[in-house]
C-alpha positions in Angstrom: 111.5 127.4 95.7 114.1 124.7 95.9 112.6 121.3 96.8 114.8 120.9 99.9 113.8 124.3 101.2 110.2 123.6 100.6 110.4 120.3 102.4 112.1 121.9 105.4 109.4 124.6 105.4 106.6 122.0 105.4 108.3 120.1 108.2 108.9 123.2 110.4 105.3 124.3 109.9 103.9 120.9 110.7 106.0 120.6 113.9 105.1 124.1 115.0 101.4 123.3 114.4 101.6 120.0 116.2 103.2 121.6 119.3 100.1 123.7 119.7 97.6 120.8 119.4 96.4 118.3 121.9 98.5 115.1 121.3 96.8 112.6 119.0 99.1 109.6 118.5 98.5 107.1 115.6 100.2 103.8 115.0 100.2 102.4 111.5 101.5 99.1 110.2 100.5 95.6 109.1 99.3 92.5 111.1 102.1 92.8 113.6 100.9 96.3 114.5 97.2 95.3 114.2 97.8 92.6 116.8 98.6 95.5 119.1 100.8 94.0 121.7 103.9 96.1 121.1 101.9 99.2 120.6 100.1 98.8 123.9 103.4 98.5 125.8 104.5 101.7 124.1 101.2 103.3 124.9 101.6 102.5 128.5 105.0 104.3 128.6 103.5 107.3 126.8 100.7 107.5 129.4 103.3 107.6 132.1 104.5 110.9 130.8 103.5 114.2 132.4 100.3 115.5 130.8 99.8 112.4 128.6 97.9 110.0 130.8 94.7 110.7 128.9 96.2 111.4 125.5 94.3 110.1 122.4 96.3 107.1 121.2 95.0 104.8 118.5 96.4 101.8 116.7 95.1 101.6 113.1 97.4 98.8 111.9 95.8 96.6 109.2 96.6 93.0 108.5 98.3 92.1 105.2 98.8 95.8 104.4 101.7 97.2 102.4 102.9 100.8 101.7 104.4 99.7 98.4 101.0 98.7 96.8 102.4 95.3 95.9 100.8 91.9 96.3 102.1 88.5 95.5 100.2 86.2 93.1 97.6 84.1 94.9 97.8 86.1 98.1 95.3 84.7 100.7 94.6 81.8 98.3 93.7 84.3 95.6 90.8 85.7 97.6 92.0 89.2 97.8 95.2 91.3 97.1 97.1 92.9 99.8 95.5 96.2 100.9 97.5 99.3 100.0 97.9 101.8 102.9 97.6 104.7 100.5 94.0 103.7 99.6 93.0 104.7 103.1 95.7 107.0 104.4 94.0 110.3 103.3 90.8 109.4 105.1 92.8 108.3 108.3 94.7 111.6 108.4 91.7 113.8 107.6 89.4 112.1 110.1 91.8 111.3 113.0 94.0 114.4 112.7 97.1 112.9 114.3 99.9 115.1 115.7 102.3 112.1 115.8 102.4 109.0 113.5 104.5 106.0 114.3 104.6 103.7 111.3 106.1 100.2 110.9 106.1 98.7 107.4 108.2 96.5 105.2 107.6 92.9 106.2 104.9 92.5 103.6 106.3 95.0 101.1 108.9 92.6 99.7 106.0 90.1 99.2 108.2 87.3 100.5 110.4 87.2 97.4 114.2 87.8 97.0 115.6 91.3 97.1 114.7 93.0 93.9 115.3 96.7 92.8 111.8 97.2 91.5 110.1 96.0 94.7 112.6 97.9 96.9 111.9 101.1 95.0 108.1 100.5 95.4 108.7 100.3 99.1 110.8 103.4 99.2 108.3 105.4 97.1 105.5 104.2 99.4 107.3 105.3 102.5 108.1 108.7 101.0 104.4 109.1 100.1 103.4 108.1 103.7 105.9 110.5 105.2 104.9 113.5 103.0 101.2 112.9 103.5 101.6 112.9 107.3 103.8 116.0 107.3 101.3 117.8 105.1 98.5 116.8 107.5 100.4 118.5 110.3 101.8 115.4 112.0 105.3 114.5 113.0 106.2 111.1 111.6 108.5 108.4 112.9 109.3 105.4 110.7 110.3 102.1 112.3 112.4 99.7 110.3 110.9 96.2 109.6 110.9 93.4 112.2 112.5 90.0 111.8 111.7 87.1 109.5 112.4 83.5 110.6 115.1 84.2 113.3 114.3 80.9 115.0 115.1 78.7 112.0 117.2 80.2 109.3 116.8 77.1 107.2 113.1 78.2 106.7 114.4 81.4 105.0 116.0 80.0 101.9 115.7 83.3 100.0 117.1 85.3 102.9 114.0 87.4 103.3 115.3 88.7 106.6 118.2 90.1 104.5 115.6 91.8 102.3 114.2 93.5 105.5 117.7 94.5 106.5 118.2 96.2 103.1 114.8 98.0 103.5 115.8 99.1 107.0 119.3 100.3 105.8 117.7 102.6 103.3 115.4 104.0 106.0 118.4 104.7 108.3 120.2 106.3 105.4 117.5 109.0 105.3 118.3 110.3 108.8 120.7 113.0 107.5 117.7 114.3 105.5 115.8 115.0 108.7 113.9 111.7 108.8 113.1 110.3 112.3 113.8 106.6 111.9 113.9 103.9 114.7 116.2 101.1 113.6 114.2 98.2 115.1 115.7 95.3 113.1 119.2 95.0 114.6 118.0 95.6 118.1 115.5 92.8 117.7 118.3 90.5 116.5 120.2 91.3 119.6 117.3 90.7 121.9 116.4 87.4 120.3 120.1 86.2 120.5 120.2 87.1 124.2 117.0 85.3 124.8 118.1 82.2 123.0 121.4 82.2 124.9 119.5 82.3 128.2 117.0 79.7 127.0 117.8 77.7 123.8 114.1 76.8 123.6 113.0 80.4 123.2 110.9 81.1 120.1 110.4 84.6 118.7 107.8 83.7 116.1 106.3 80.2 115.7 105.2 81.0 112.2 108.5 82.7 111.3 106.7 86.0 111.0 104.4 87.1 113.9 106.2 87.5 117.2 104.9 85.9 120.4 104.3 88.0 123.5 108.0 88.2 124.4 108.8 89.2 120.8 106.3 92.0 121.0 107.9 93.1 124.3 111.3 93.2 122.6 109.8 95.3 119.8 108.3 97.8 122.3 111.6 98.1 124.2 113.5 98.7 121.0 111.0 101.3 119.8 110.7 103.1 123.2 114.5 103.5 123.7 114.6 105.6 120.5 111.1 107.1 120.6 111.3 108.6 124.1 114.4 110.8 123.4 113.0 111.8 120.0 109.9 113.1 121.7 111.8 114.4 124.7 109.9 112.0 127.0 111.2 110.4 130.2 112.5 107.1 129.0 113.0 105.3 132.3 109.5 104.2 132.9 108.1 100.7 133.3 105.7 99.2 130.8 102.3 98.2 132.2 101.8 94.5 133.0 99.2 92.3 134.6 95.7 93.7 135.0 96.8 97.2 134.0 98.1 95.9 130.6 94.9 93.9 130.1 92.8 97.0 130.6 94.9 99.0 128.2 94.7 96.3 125.6 90.9 96.3 125.8 90.8 100.0 125.3 93.2 99.8 122.4 91.2 97.1 120.6 87.9 99.0 121.0 89.4 102.1 119.5 91.2 100.2 116.7 88.1 98.4 115.6 86.0 101.6 115.7 88.5 103.7 113.8 89.2 101.0 111.2 85.4 100.7 110.5 84.9 104.5 110.3 87.9 105.3 108.1 87.4 102.2 105.9 89.8 99.8 104.1 89.8 97.0 101.6 90.9 94.1 103.8 88.2 91.4 104.1 87.6 89.6 107.4 88.4 92.5 109.7 86.1 92.7 112.7 83.9 95.8 112.7 83.8 98.1 115.7 81.5 100.4 117.6 80.7 103.9 116.3 83.7 106.1 117.2 81.9 108.2 119.8 80.7 105.1 121.6 84.2 103.5 121.4 85.8 106.7 122.7 83.4 106.8 125.7 84.1 103.2 126.6 87.8 103.8 126.1 87.7 106.8 128.5 86.1 104.6 131.1 88.8 102.0 130.7 91.5 104.6 130.9 90.0 105.8 134.2 90.2 102.2 135.5 93.8 101.9 134.2 95.0 105.0 135.9 93.4 103.9 139.2 95.2 100.5 139.3 
């Protein structure tokens, strides 16, 4: 059977299967996703959809992780190499059984070096492996292009690493005609940051040039949601949670994240362990009850 026909058959079967299952939504990514702020905003919009208020939504982002399998010399002071998503992905998919995966990688995959064909190909291969594994596991998969690097001080980006991320994102967008669902986050973030700086020249997206602050995470969530909602045929004009509701949802998200990372396992030292998954799910259910009543 021709490869294209086989790929389309796999995709159709996966989507048909997912349509019949209870929604189980999984976020994957590196430290920006592990931090969870943008994912919790998006989660709040998902929970505002009819029939999804109590959907199972888990963030399993992992700090330092790549999908390319690459790690720069002396990473973390030489104490450990960057973890490779593919070391744990099979366990995550088998145990969690997602119907939808939203994945955001790239910022670590270039390992903070200039654009290089070999490193770029490793990223591309890693993303392809990720996508195929998710589809074979019966999940719909949405890939998010990488976020920004050093938008507040371009002089800090002598090698134009943000340009590396643009190149990685451009390749992802170029896969759309092949049926890939890709959210082009990178240019939308640049627009949001530029508008914020115009309104307030003191605005800072990322104090360390990498990890967005709270407003940066909100920009990420807004950019993801404006594409994700129509992809999933969800109502897009919903407000993100804030205040006490957002705090409650974040607590639930952290409890589930820590529990599932512990259960599925990984090779990233220093990650806080969590409760056994059944206990975490019970506590999360209580918090979601509180969230829905606020």
